[in-house]
VOBA-1610 file (N, C-alpha, C; in pm, whole numbers, padded with zeros to 5 digits, always signed):
BEGIN
Unk+00935-02817-02133Unk+00853-02793-02026Unk+00874-02648-01981Unk+00780-02579-01884Unk+00762-02471-01829Unk+00736-02500-01678Unk+00779-02381-01579Unk+00707-02369-01451Unk+00643-02233-01437Unk+00510-02274-01353Unk+00435-02158-01331Unk+00511-02061-01234Unk+00506-01929-01254Unk+00609-01840-01198Unk+00495-01754-01115Unk+00392-01705-01164Unk+00305-01603-01110Unk+00155-01616-01163Unk+00047-01583-01095Unk-00062-01557-01125Unk-00115-01415-01100Unk-00168-01343-01206Unk-00201-01216-01189Unk-00345-01204-01206Unk-00399-01104-01150Unk-00548-01076-01170Unk-00548-00907-01154Unk-00602-00873-01285Unk-00617-00751-01323Unk-00743-00665-01281Unk-00746-00560-01223Unk-00857-00486-01162Unk-00847-00331-01221Unk-00944-00295-01192Unk-00966-00125-01276Unk-01077-00066-01189Unk-01047+00014-01089Unk-01126+00084-00994Unk-01203-00032-00935Unk-01152-00136-00873Unk-01200-00238-00783Unk-01290-00350-00830Unk-01282-00317-00987Unk-01378-00407-01095Unk-01278-00511-01133Unk-01340-00624-01159Unk-01260-00726-01247Unk-01352-00819-01336Unk-01301-00805-01446Unk-01372-00844-01559Unk-01344-00990-01571Unk-01447-01078-01678Unk-01417-01205-01666Unk-01313-01272-01729Unk-01226-01173-01794Unk-01088-01246-01858Unk-00971-01135-01786Unk-00964-01167-01674Unk-00877-01083-01622Unk-00781-01137-01535Unk-00756-01305-01538Unk-00690-01349-01466Unk-00584-01421-01567Unk-00451-01411-01527Unk-00317-01451-01650Unk-00239-01539-01541Unk-00167-01620-01609Unk-00065-01720-01554Unk+00039-01676-01625Unk+00196-01620-01553Unk+00323-01606-01617Unk+00423-01750-01582Unk+00446-01781-01706Unk+00535-01924-01702Unk+00683-01893-01743Unk+00767-01948-01663Unk+00906-01955-01704Unk+00979-02080-01790Unk+01013-02068-01907Unk+01091-02182-01935Unk+01216-02189-01887Unk+01271-02314-01926Unk+01420-02327-01892Unk+01533-02230-01930Unk+01486-02199-02059Unk+01552-02098-02110Unk+01571-01978-02035Unk+01619-01882-01938Unk+01588-01773-01860Unk+01552-01679-01954Unk+01553-01674-02061Unk+01522-01554-02185Unk+01387-01563-02229Unk+01349-01686-02196Unk+01187-01694-02237Unk+01079-01687-02163Unk+00987-01632-02129Unk+00868-01625-02091Unk+00723-01631-02158Unk+00633-01681-02114Unk+00496-01673-02176Unk+00392-01627-02071Unk+00279-01608-02128Unk+00138-01569-02054Unk+00036-01676-02103Unk-00042-01729-02003Unk-00141-01809-02078Unk-00268-01757-01965Unk-00386-01720-02035Unk-00504-01676-01970Unk-00584-01808-01923Unk-00622-01768-01819Unk-00727-01879-01739Unk-00846-01863-01820Unk-00925-01977-01842Unk-01034-01995-01897Unk-01158-01957-01786Unk-01130-01981-01681Unk-01217-01989-01578Unk-01166-01911-01451Unk-01258-01839-01373Unk-01194-01804-01260Unk-01252-01834-01130Unk-01221-01928-01080Unk-01298-02008-00946Unk-01289-01890-00835Unk-01219-01814-00817Unk-01178-01720-00704Unk-01260-01605-00734Unk-01340-01584-00813Unk-01401-01417-00843Unk-01462-01392-00712Unk-01481-01260-00678Unk-01523-01229-00553Unk-01595-01091-00584Unk-01724-01056-00548Unk-01784-00947-00573Unk-01808-00882-00433Unk-01783-00728-00424Unk-01769-00654-00311Unk-01865-00554-00351Unk-01979-00534-00261Unk-02060-00418-00286Unk-02148-00370-00158Unk-02196-00246-00174Unk-02156-00157-00253Unk-01998-00105-00211Unk-01939-00024-00351Unk-01826+00025-00336Unk-01796+00158-00433Unk-01808+00268-00335Unk-01780+00279-00198Unk-01903+00255-00103Unk-01880+00257+00032Unk-01966+00236+00103Unk-01965+00314+00219Unk-02048+00310+00317Unk-02052+00369+00425Unk-01996+00325+00563Unk-01947+00183+00547Unk-01906+00131+00670Unk-01968-00027+00666Unk-02042-00025+00586Unk-02138-00171+00589Unk-02116-00229+00415Unk-02064-00331+00381Unk-02073-00372+00262Unk-02116-00543+00245Unk-02120-00587+00151Unk-02117-00760+00122Unk-02018-00811+00060Unk-01976-00916+00088Unk-01857-00987+00014Unk-01938-01114-00033Unk-01947-01155-00176Unk-02024-01262-00236Unk-01930-01327-00347Unk-01856-01430-00271Unk-01760-01516-00365Unk-01834-01604-00449Unk-01801-01648-00549Unk-01836-01757-00642Unk-01853-01854-00529Unk-01773-01898-00444Unk-01771-02041-00393Unk-01830-02013-00232Unk-01885-02118-00183Unk-01936-02117-00069Unk-01850-02197+00060Unk-01716-02210+00021Unk-01620-02257+00101Unk-01565-02157+00200Unk-01535-02245+00300Unk-01472-02135+00434Unk-01374-02067+00359Unk-01349-01945+00398Unk-01221-01840+00379Unk-01204-01754+00499Unk-01092-01710+00454Unk-01057-01608+00583Unk-01041-01449+00511Unk-01130-01364+00554Unk-01127-01256+00512Unk-01038-01161+00584Unk-00933-01071+00557Unk-00849-00976+00633Unk-00864-00846+00555Unk-00877-00745+00652Unk-00875-00620+00586Unk-00751-00542+00644Unk-00697-00491+00546Unk-00567-00383+00574Unk-00589-00263+00545Unk-00563-00155+00616Unk-00523-00008+00582Unk-00434-00002+00499Unk-00414+00124+00444Unk-00298+00162+00349Unk-00160+00156+00378Unk-00161+00124+00518Unk-00001+00132+00597Unk+00044-00006+00588Unk-00066-00120+00580Unk-00047-00275+00564Unk-00088-00339+00677Unk-00149-00241+00778Unk-00177-00261+00911Unk-00306-00360+00912Unk-00329-00469+00963Unk-00451-00548+00981Unk-00554-00479+01028Unk-00679-00463+01012Unk-00799-00391+01089Unk-00879-00483+01123Unk-00909-00583+01050Unk-01029-00672+01090Unk-00996-00792+01013Unk-01045-00897+01078Unk-01051-01041+01030Unk-01125-01139+01078Unk-01174-01209+00995Unk-01282-01309+01061Unk-01312-01422+00901Unk-01394-01537+00951Unk-01377-01609+00876Unk-01537-01621+00805Unk-01575-01642+00679Unk-01672-01621+00604Unk-01706-01754+00528Unk-01827-01754+00479Unk-01864-01847+00394Unk-01969-01833+00311Unk-01945-01822+00213Unk-02050-01745+00090Unk-02066-01613+00138Unk-02182-01571+00065Unk-02230-01448+00094Unk-02247-01364+00221Unk-02157-01275+00239Unk-02153-01236+00383Unk-02156-01082+00400Unk-02251-01043+00510Unk-02232-00886+00503Unk-02132-00869+00619Unk-02072-00731+00582Unk-01947-00687+00681Unk-01971-00582+00750Unk-01979-00559+00876Unk-01959-00437+00951Unk-01833-00393+00960Unk-01817-00281+00894Unk-01673-00197+00913Unk-01706-00061+00957Unk-01806-00040+01047Unk-01830+00084+01095Unk-01747+00165+01183Unk-01627+00056+01248Unk-01567+00091+01368Unk-01409+00144+01255Unk-01419+00155+01131Unk-01300+00196+01049Unk-01327+00324+00998Unk-01214+00408+00982Unk-01205+00545+00955Unk-01246+00557+00809Unk-01293+00658+00739Unk-01296+00691+00581Unk-01155+00651+00518Unk-01160+00588+00412Unk-01053+00553+00354Unk-01068+00451+00242Unk-00934+00379+00194Unk-00915+00276+00107Unk-00844+00167+00207Unk-00907+00048+00154Unk-00875-00045+00225Unk-00850-00190+00134Unk-00746-00276+00161Unk-00729-00360+00073Unk-00797-00494+00159Unk-00851-00607+00080Unk-00927-00713+00145Unk-00856-00819+00080Unk-00804-00913+00189Unk-00770-01054+00116Unk-00861-01155+00176Unk-00875-01238+00087Unk-00964-01364+00088Unk-00883-01467+00050Unk-00868-01556+00157Unk-00792-01680+00169Unk-00858-01793+00177Unk-00853-01914+00061Unk-00917-02004+00077Unk-00837-02111+00017Unk-00892-02269+00013Unk-00836-02384-00066Unk-00784-02354-00186Unk-00873-02261-00273Unk-00851-02250-00365Unk-00746-02135-00433Unk-00711-02071-00344Unk-00614-01946-00353Unk-00634-01820-00292Unk-00568-01744-00295Unk-00605-01583-00234Unk-00646-01507-00337Unk-00766-01400-00319Unk-00808-01289-00421Unk-00788-01182-00315Unk-00735-01061-00376Unk-00722-00936-00333Unk-00813-00844-00414Unk-00885-00754-00330Unk-00962-00666-00370Unk-00957-00534-00291Unk-01013-00429-00319Unk-01003-00278-00241Unk-01147-00260-00252Unk-01147-00163-00138Unk-01294-00128-00091Unk-01275+00004-00031Unk-01378+00119-00051Unk-01348+00256-00021Unk-01469+00275+00066Unk-01427+00328+00196Unk-01523+00368+00291Unk-01552+00533+00278Unk-01658+00587+00280Unk-01665+00723+00269Unk-01802+00735+00366Unk-01791+00859+00443Unk-01912+00888+00516Unk-01986+01050+00493
//
């Protein structure tokens, strides 16, 4: 028997492929670990355009209610709102830079990056 330790989602330049989410399991013997790839990704989210000028669209696979939180590079929460399905986000009050977006729903948490340039 094994225990789920972590779920890892790999991204490259803010993009995530269809086979980029994995589970890391720990077995009773502390010297043995394994990795299992998920066959589906219910929590997939598209954010575009990226980079953008302060306005972007978040398009999750699910239309369920989610909490979107935007953090600056220091980890400070700079924007928060509840979304359901495809949503346009006005972040024109934010400075240029890289921001981390966290989407929390009943299915889990998805983290993405977005870049604002002017």
